[in-house]
DSSP file (Angstrom, degrees, kcal/mol; ACC not computed):
  #  RESIDUE AA STRUCTURE BP1 BP2  ACC     N-H-->O    O-->H-N    N-H-->O    O-->H-N    TCO  KAPPA ALPHA  PHI   PSI    X-CA   Y-CA   Z-CA
    1    1 A M              0   0    0      0, 0.0     2,-0.1     0, 0.0    42,-0.1   0.000 360.0 360.0 360.0 136.1  -12.3    1.5    3.0
    2    2 A L        -     0   0    0     41,-0.1     2,-0.4    38,-0.0    38,-0.0  -0.401 360.0-164.0 -64.1 132.6   -8.6    1.3    2.6
    3    3 A Q    >>  -     0   0    0     -2,-0.1     4,-1.2     1,-0.1     3,-0.8  -0.950  26.5-133.4-122.0 141.9   -7.3   -2.3    2.8
    4    4 A L  H 3> S+     0   0    0     -2,-0.4     4,-2.4     1,-0.3     5,-0.2   0.827 106.9  64.4 -60.6 -31.0   -3.8   -3.5    3.5
    5    5 A Q  H 3> S+     0   0    0      1,-0.2     4,-2.3     2,-0.2    -1,-0.3   0.875  98.7  53.7 -60.2 -37.3   -4.1   -5.9    0.6
    6    6 A Q  H <> S+     0   0    0     -3,-0.8     4,-2.3     2,-0.2    -1,-0.2   0.900 108.3  49.4 -64.1 -40.1   -4.5   -2.9   -1.8
    7    7 A L  H  X S+     0   0    0     -4,-1.2     4,-2.1     2,-0.2    -2,-0.2   0.898 109.8  51.4 -66.2 -39.5   -1.3   -1.5   -0.5
    8    8 A E  H  X S+     0   0    0     -4,-2.4     4,-2.1     1,-0.2    -2,-0.2   0.915 110.7  48.9 -61.3 -42.2    0.5   -4.8   -1.0
    9    9 A Q  H  X S+     0   0    0     -4,-2.3     4,-2.5     1,-0.2    -2,-0.2   0.884 108.1  53.9 -66.1 -38.6   -0.9   -4.9   -4.6
   10   10 A L  H  X S+     0   0    0     -4,-2.3     4,-2.5     2,-0.2    -1,-0.2   0.910 108.1  50.1 -61.0 -42.4    0.4   -1.4   -5.2
   11   11 A I  H  X S+     0   0    0     -4,-2.1     4,-2.3     2,-0.2    -2,-0.2   0.910 109.9  50.0 -63.0 -42.8    3.8   -2.4   -4.1
   12   12 A V  H  X S+     0   0    0     -4,-2.1     4,-2.7     2,-0.2     5,-0.3   0.911 109.6  51.7 -63.8 -41.4    3.8   -5.4   -6.4
   13   13 A F  H  X S+     0   0    0     -4,-2.5     4,-3.3     1,-0.2    -2,-0.2   0.943 110.0  49.3 -58.2 -46.9    2.7   -3.2   -9.3
   14   14 A A  H  < S+     0   0    0     -4,-2.5    -2,-0.2     1,-0.2    -1,-0.2   0.889 114.3  45.4 -60.4 -39.4    5.6   -0.8   -8.5
   15   15 A D  H  < S+     0   0    0     -4,-2.3    -1,-0.2    -5,-0.2    -2,-0.2   0.872 120.4  38.6 -70.5 -37.7    8.1   -3.7   -8.4
   16   16 A Q  H  < S-     0   0    0     -4,-2.7    -2,-0.2    -5,-0.2    -3,-0.2   0.789  92.6-142.2 -88.7 -30.2    6.7   -5.4  -11.6
   17   17 A G  S  < S+     0   0    0     -4,-3.3     2,-0.3    -5,-0.3    39,-0.2   0.185  71.6  61.1  90.6 -18.8    6.1   -2.2  -13.7
   18   18 A T  S  > S-     0   0    0     -5,-0.1     4,-2.2     1,-0.1     5,-0.2  -0.977  76.5-127.4-139.5 154.6    2.9   -3.4  -15.4
   19   19 A L  H  > S+     0   0    0     -2,-0.3     4,-3.1     2,-0.2     5,-0.2   0.890 109.9  54.4 -65.3 -39.2   -0.6   -4.5  -14.3
   20   20 A S  H  > S+     0   0    0      2,-0.2     4,-1.9     1,-0.2    -1,-0.2   0.923 111.7  43.4 -64.7 -42.9   -0.4   -7.8  -16.2
   21   21 A K  H  > S+     0   0    0      2,-0.2     4,-2.3     1,-0.2    -1,-0.2   0.912 115.5  49.2 -67.2 -41.2    2.9   -8.8  -14.6
   22   22 A A  H  X S+     0   0    0     -4,-2.2     4,-2.6     1,-0.2    -2,-0.2   0.921 110.3  50.4 -63.8 -43.5    1.7   -7.7  -11.1
   23   23 A A  H  X>S+     0   0    0     -4,-3.1     5,-2.2     1,-0.2     4,-0.9   0.890 110.0  51.3 -61.6 -39.0   -1.6   -9.6  -11.6
   24   24 A E  H ><5S+     0   0    0     -4,-1.9     3,-0.5    -5,-0.2    -1,-0.2   0.930 111.9  45.7 -63.7 -45.6    0.4  -12.7  -12.6
   25   25 A V  H 3<5S+     0   0    0     -4,-2.3    -2,-0.2     1,-0.2    -1,-0.2   0.892 115.8  46.6 -63.6 -39.9    2.6  -12.5   -9.5
   26   26 A L  H 3<5S-     0   0    0     -4,-2.6    -1,-0.2    -5,-0.2    -2,-0.2   0.564 107.3-127.8 -80.0  -9.2   -0.4  -11.8   -7.2
   27   27 A L  T <<5S+     0   0    0     -4,-0.9     2,-0.3    -3,-0.5    -3,-0.2   0.885  70.5 113.6  60.7  41.5   -2.4  -14.7   -8.8
   28   28 A I  S   <S-     0   0    0     -5,-2.2    -1,-0.3    -6,-0.1    -2,-0.1  -0.882  73.5 -89.7-131.5 166.7   -5.4  -12.5   -9.6
   29   29 A S     >  -     0   0    0     -2,-0.3     4,-2.1     1,-0.1     5,-0.2  -0.409  30.9-121.8 -75.4 154.1   -7.0  -11.3  -12.8
   30   30 A Q  H  > S+     0   0    0      1,-0.2     4,-2.8     2,-0.2     5,-0.2   0.903 113.0  54.5 -63.0 -41.5   -5.8   -8.0  -14.3
   31   31 A P  H  > S+     0   0    0      0, 0.0     4,-2.4     0, 0.0    -1,-0.2   0.893 108.1  50.4 -60.1 -37.0   -9.4   -6.6  -14.2
   32   32 A S  H  > S+     0   0    0      2,-0.2     4,-2.4     1,-0.2    -2,-0.2   0.919 111.9  46.9 -64.5 -43.1   -9.5   -7.3  -10.4
   33   33 A L  H  X S+     0   0    0     -4,-2.1     4,-2.4     2,-0.2     5,-0.2   0.913 111.4  51.4 -64.9 -42.7   -6.2   -5.6   -9.9
   34   34 A T  H  X S+     0   0    0     -4,-2.8     4,-2.2     1,-0.2    -2,-0.2   0.931 111.1  48.3 -58.5 -46.5   -7.3   -2.7  -12.0
   35   35 A H  H  X S+     0   0    0     -4,-2.4     4,-2.4     1,-0.2    -2,-0.2   0.913 111.1  50.4 -60.3 -44.2  -10.4   -2.4   -9.9
   36   36 A N  H  X S+     0   0    0     -4,-2.4     4,-2.2     1,-0.2    -1,-0.2   0.880 110.3  49.2 -63.9 -38.4   -8.5   -2.6   -6.6
   37   37 A M  H  X S+     0   0    0     -4,-2.4     4,-2.1     2,-0.2    -1,-0.2   0.876 111.1  49.5 -70.3 -36.6   -6.1    0.1   -7.7
   38   38 A Q  H  X S+     0   0    0     -4,-2.2     4,-2.3     2,-0.2    -2,-0.2   0.895 111.3  50.1 -66.1 -39.6   -8.9    2.4   -8.7
   39   39 A S  H  X S+     0   0    0     -4,-2.4     4,-3.0     2,-0.2    -2,-0.2   0.890 108.4  52.9 -64.4 -39.5  -10.6    1.8   -5.4
   40   40 A L  H  X S+     0   0    0     -4,-2.2     4,-2.4     2,-0.2     5,-0.2   0.924 108.9  49.1 -62.3 -44.6   -7.3    2.6   -3.6
   41   41 A E  H  X>S+     0   0    0     -4,-2.1     4,-2.0     1,-0.2     5,-1.3   0.924 113.3  47.5 -59.3 -44.3   -7.1    5.9   -5.5
   42   42 A D  H  <5S+     0   0    0     -4,-2.3    -2,-0.2     2,-0.2    -1,-0.2   0.915 111.6  50.1 -63.1 -43.8  -10.7    6.6   -4.5
   43   43 A D  H  <5S+     0   0    0     -4,-3.0    -1,-0.2     1,-0.2    -2,-0.2   0.891 117.9  38.8 -63.2 -40.4  -10.1    5.7   -0.9
   44   44 A L  H  <5S-     0   0    0     -4,-2.4    -1,-0.2    -5,-0.2    -2,-0.2   0.711 102.0-133.4 -83.3 -21.0   -7.0    7.9   -0.6
   45   45 A G  T  <5 +     0   0    0     -4,-2.0     2,-0.3     1,-0.3    -3,-0.2   0.791  69.0 103.7  73.2  27.8   -8.5   10.7   -2.7
   46   46 A V  S   <S-     0   0    0     -5,-1.3     2,-0.7    -6,-0.2    -1,-0.3  -0.922  77.0-109.1-136.1 161.3   -5.4   11.1   -4.8
   47   47 A Q        +     0   0    0     -2,-0.3    15,-0.3     1,-0.2    14,-0.2  -0.843  33.4 172.9 -93.1 115.6   -4.2   10.1   -8.3
   48   48 A L        +     0   0    0     -2,-0.7    11,-2.4   -11,-0.1     2,-0.4   0.678  61.3  49.1 -92.1 -21.7   -1.6    7.3   -8.0
   49   49 A F  E     -A   58   0A   0      9,-0.3     2,-0.6    13,-0.1     9,-0.2  -0.912  64.1-143.7-126.9 145.7   -1.3    6.6  -11.7
   50   50 A Q  E     -A   57   0A   0      7,-3.7     7,-2.2    -2,-0.4     2,-0.4  -0.948  30.9-154.5-101.9 122.4   -0.7    8.5  -14.9
   51   51 A R  E     +A   56   0A   0     -2,-0.6     2,-0.2     5,-0.2     5,-0.2  -0.830  21.4 164.9-106.1 134.0   -2.7    6.7  -17.5
   52   52 A S  E >   -A   55   0A   0      3,-2.6     3,-0.7    -2,-0.4    -2,-0.0  -0.750  56.9 -73.4-129.8-176.2   -2.1    6.8  -21.2
   53   53 A K  T 3  S-     0   0    0      1,-0.3     3,-0.0    -2,-0.2    -2,-0.0   0.885 123.7  -1.3 -49.3 -55.2   -3.4    4.6  -24.0
   54   54 A N  T 3  S+     0   0    0     -3,-0.0     2,-0.4     0, 0.0    -1,-0.3   0.032 121.1  77.2-126.4  27.3   -1.5    1.4  -23.2
   55   55 A K  E <   -A   52   0A   0     -3,-0.7    -3,-2.6   -37,-0.0     2,-0.4  -0.997  47.5-170.0-144.4 143.7    0.6    2.5  -20.3
   56   56 A L  E     +A   51   0A   0     -2,-0.4     2,-0.3   -39,-0.2    -5,-0.2  -0.989  17.0 172.2-132.1 121.1    0.2    3.0  -16.6
   57   57 A I  E     -A   50   0A   0     -7,-2.2    -7,-3.7    -2,-0.4     2,-0.2  -0.935  35.7-101.4-129.4 155.1    2.9    4.6  -14.5
   58   58 A L  E     -A   49   0A   0     -2,-0.3    -9,-0.3    -9,-0.2   -10,-0.1  -0.506  30.9-137.7 -73.3 137.7    3.1    5.9  -11.0
   59   59 A T     >  -     0   0    0    -11,-2.4     4,-2.5    -2,-0.2     5,-0.2  -0.291  36.2 -96.3 -76.6 175.3    2.7    9.6  -10.3
   60   60 A E  H  > S+     0   0    0      1,-0.2     4,-2.4     2,-0.2     5,-0.2   0.901 131.6  51.3 -61.0 -39.5    5.0   11.2   -7.8
   61   61 A T  H  > S+     0   0    0    -14,-0.2     4,-2.4     2,-0.2    -1,-0.2   0.890 108.6  51.8 -63.0 -39.0    2.2   10.8   -5.3
   62   62 A G  H  > S+     0   0    0    -15,-0.3     4,-2.1     2,-0.2    -2,-0.2   0.910 109.6  48.5 -63.0 -43.2    2.0    7.1   -6.3
   63   63 A K  H  X S+     0   0    0     -4,-2.5     4,-2.0     2,-0.2    -2,-0.2   0.905 112.4  48.8 -63.7 -41.2    5.7    6.6   -5.7
   64   64 A Y  H  X S+     0   0    0     -4,-2.4     4,-2.4     1,-0.2    -2,-0.2   0.900 109.5  52.5 -64.9 -40.5    5.4    8.3   -2.3
   65   65 A T  H  X S+     0   0    0     -4,-2.4     4,-2.8     1,-0.2    -2,-0.2   0.883 106.5  53.7 -63.6 -38.6    2.5    6.1   -1.4
   66   66 A V  H  X S+     0   0    0     -4,-2.1     4,-2.3     2,-0.2    -1,-0.2   0.934 108.9  49.0 -60.5 -45.9    4.5    3.0   -2.3
   67   67 A Q  H  X S+     0   0    0     -4,-2.0     4,-1.6     1,-0.2    -2,-0.2   0.926 114.5  44.6 -59.5 -45.2    7.2    4.2    0.1
   68   68 A Q  H  X S+     0   0    0     -4,-2.4     4,-2.5     1,-0.2    -1,-0.2   0.873 110.6  54.5 -68.4 -36.7    4.8    4.8    2.9
   69   69 A A  H  X S+     0   0    0     -4,-2.8     4,-2.8     1,-0.2     5,-0.2   0.896 105.7  52.9 -63.6 -40.1    2.9    1.5    2.2
   70   70 A K  H  X S+     0   0    0     -4,-2.3     4,-1.8     2,-0.2    -1,-0.2   0.906 110.4  48.1 -61.3 -41.1    6.2   -0.4    2.6
   71   71 A K  H  X S+     0   0    0     -4,-1.6     4,-2.3     2,-0.2    -2,-0.2   0.929 112.4  48.4 -64.4 -45.1    6.8    1.3    5.9
   72   72 A L  H  X S+     0   0    0     -4,-2.5     4,-2.3     1,-0.2    -2,-0.2   0.921 112.2  47.7 -62.0 -45.2    3.3    0.5    7.1
   73   73 A L  H  X S+     0   0    0     -4,-2.8     4,-2.1     1,-0.2    -1,-0.2   0.827 109.9  53.7 -68.5 -30.2    3.5   -3.1    6.0
   74   74 A K  H  X S+     0   0    0     -4,-1.8     4,-2.6    -5,-0.2    -1,-0.2   0.906 108.3  49.9 -67.5 -40.9    6.9   -3.4    7.8
   75   75 A Q  H  X S+     0   0    0     -4,-2.3     4,-2.6     2,-0.2    -2,-0.2   0.908 109.4  51.8 -61.2 -41.4    5.3   -2.1   11.0
   76   76 A R  H  X S+     0   0    0     -4,-2.3     4,-2.5     2,-0.2    -2,-0.2   0.922 110.3  48.2 -61.0 -43.5    2.5   -4.6   10.6
   77   77 A Q  H  X S+     0   0    0     -4,-2.1     4,-2.4     2,-0.2    -2,-0.2   0.909 110.4  51.3 -64.2 -42.0    5.1   -7.4   10.2
   78   78 A T  H  X S+     0   0    0     -4,-2.6     4,-2.5     1,-0.2    -1,-0.2   0.913 110.5  49.7 -60.4 -42.5    7.0   -6.2   13.3
   79   79 A F  H  X S+     0   0    0     -4,-2.6     4,-2.9     2,-0.2    -2,-0.2   0.920 109.7  50.3 -62.1 -44.2    3.7   -6.2   15.2
   80   80 A L  H  X S+     0   0    0     -4,-2.5     4,-1.4     2,-0.2    -1,-0.2   0.886 111.3  48.4 -64.3 -38.0    2.9   -9.7   14.1
   81   81 A V  H  X S+     0   0    0     -4,-2.4     4,-0.6     2,-0.2    -1,-0.2   0.923 112.5  49.3 -65.3 -43.6    6.3  -10.9   15.2
   82   82 A W  H >< S+     0   0    0     -4,-2.5     3,-1.4     1,-0.2     6,-0.8   0.923 106.9  55.9 -59.1 -44.1    5.9   -9.2   18.5
   83   83 A K  H 3< S+     0   0    0     -4,-2.9    -1,-0.2     1,-0.3    -2,-0.2   0.846 109.9  45.3 -58.7 -34.8    2.5  -10.7   18.9
   84   84 A M  H 3< S+     0   0    0     -4,-1.4    -1,-0.3    -3,-0.2    -2,-0.2   0.523 101.6  89.2 -87.3  -5.3    4.0  -14.2   18.6
   85   85 A S  S XX S-     0   0    0     -3,-1.4     4,-1.0    -4,-0.6     3,-0.7  -0.209  95.3 -97.4 -88.1 178.5    6.9  -13.5   20.9
   86   86 A D  H 3> S+     0   0    0      1,-0.2     4,-1.6     2,-0.2     5,-0.2   0.771 117.9  70.9 -64.3 -26.7    7.4  -13.9   24.6
   87   87 A V  H 34>S+     0   0    0      1,-0.2     5,-1.7     2,-0.2     4,-0.5   0.901  95.5  53.1 -58.4 -39.9    6.6  -10.2   25.0
   88   88 A F  H X45S+     0   0    0     -6,-0.8     3,-1.2    -3,-0.7    -1,-0.2   0.914 106.8  50.7 -62.3 -43.2    3.0  -11.0   24.1
   89   89 A R  H 3<5S+     0   0    0     -4,-1.0    -1,-0.2     1,-0.3    -2,-0.2   0.784 107.8  53.4 -66.9 -25.8    2.7  -13.6   26.7
   90   90 A C  T 3<5S-     0   0    0     -4,-1.6    -1,-0.3    -3,-0.2    -2,-0.2   0.522 109.2-129.4 -84.5  -5.5    4.1  -11.2   29.3
   91   91 A K  T < 5 +     0   0    0     -3,-1.2    -3,-0.2    -4,-0.5    -2,-0.1   0.821  45.8 164.1  61.9  35.8    1.4   -8.7   28.2
   92   92 A Q      < -     0   0    0     -5,-1.7    -1,-0.2     1,-0.1    -2,-0.1  -0.681  44.8-105.9 -79.2 138.0    3.7   -5.8   27.7
   93   93 A P        -     0   0    0      0, 0.0     2,-0.1     0, 0.0    -1,-0.1  -0.369  32.0-131.6 -69.5 139.9    1.9   -3.1   25.7
   94   94 A P        -     0   0    0      0, 0.0     2,-0.5     0, 0.0   -15,-0.0  -0.387   6.3-135.3 -80.9 164.9    2.9   -2.7   22.0
   95   95 A Y        +     0   0    0     -2,-0.1     2,-0.3     2,-0.0   -16,-0.0  -0.923  44.0 141.9-122.2 105.4    3.7    0.5   20.4
   96   96 A L        +     0   0    0     -2,-0.5     2,-0.5     2,-0.0   -20,-0.0  -0.902  17.5 173.6-145.5 112.1    2.1    0.8   17.0
   97   97 A A        +     0   0    0     -2,-0.3     2,-0.4    14,-0.1    -2,-0.0  -0.982   2.4 177.6-123.5 128.5    0.6    4.0   15.8
   98   98 A V        +     0   0    0     -2,-0.5     2,-0.3     2,-0.0    12,-0.1  -0.996   9.5 154.8-132.0 131.1   -0.8    4.5   12.3
   99   99 A S        -     0   0    0     -2,-0.4    12,-3.2     2,-0.0     2,-0.6  -0.982  37.1-128.3-148.7 158.9   -2.4    7.6   10.9
  100  100 A V  E     -B  110   0B   0     -2,-0.3     2,-0.4    10,-0.2    10,-0.2  -0.958  32.4-175.9-111.4 121.3   -2.9    9.2    7.5
  101  101 A L  E     -B  109   0B   0      8,-2.9     8,-2.5    -2,-0.6     2,-0.6  -0.898  19.6-145.1-119.5 145.1   -1.8   12.8    7.4
  102  102 A Q  E     -B  108   0B   0     -2,-0.4     6,-0.2     6,-0.2     5,-0.1  -0.950  21.0-147.9-110.6 122.0   -2.1   15.4    4.6
  103  103 A G    >   -     0   0    0      4,-3.0     3,-2.0    -2,-0.6     6,-0.0  -0.230  31.5 -98.9 -80.1 173.1    0.8   17.8    4.4
  104  104 A S  T 3  S+     0   0    0      1,-0.3    -1,-0.1     2,-0.1    -2,-0.0   0.727 123.5  61.0 -65.1 -21.1    0.7   21.4    3.4
  105  105 A N  T 3  S-     0   0    0      2,-0.1    -1,-0.3     1,-0.0     3,-0.1   0.426 119.4-110.2 -84.6   1.2    1.9   20.3   -0.1
  106  106 A G  S <  S+     0   0    0     -3,-2.0     2,-0.2     1,-0.3    -2,-0.1   0.343  76.0 131.5  88.9  -6.9   -1.2   18.2   -0.5
  107  107 A K        -     0   0    0     -5,-0.1    -4,-3.0     1,-0.0     2,-0.3  -0.501  51.3-132.9 -80.5 150.0    0.7   14.8   -0.2
  108  108 A Y  E     -B  102   0B   0     -6,-0.2     2,-0.4    -2,-0.2    -6,-0.2  -0.757  20.2-169.1 -99.9 148.3   -0.5   12.1    2.1
  109  109 A A  E     -B  101   0B   0     -8,-2.5    -8,-2.9    -2,-0.3     2,-0.6  -0.997  19.2-138.6-136.5 141.6    1.7   10.2    4.5
  110  110 A L  E      B  100   0B   0     -2,-0.4   -10,-0.2   -10,-0.2   -39,-0.1  -0.883 360.0 360.0 -95.1 125.6    1.1    7.2    6.6
  111  111 A G              0   0    0    -12,-3.2   -11,-0.2    -2,-0.6   -14,-0.1   0.396 360.0 360.0-133.6 360.0    2.7    7.7    9.9
């Protein structure tokens, strides 16, 4: 099952450029991060990384997923701020819609 933590880790990988640097920033082991990224690929059903002997880089789908993950996590943050605001106490309904869509080009989008 897709977890927001995996998306956060993917974003850190994209920012840091290597699994070892990302794992250090995230304060987790590199094998754990590797496992989480493989699970994320499995959950989404797409290849996020191009793997070579000693290098891991994001595919175009991976880069697109990072962009969508940033949007989703920003929505989550907006929701959490809303939840803590006076609006929550007034019980006004929030607007937060999240879905995973596959376009005709085969790419996935979080919307």
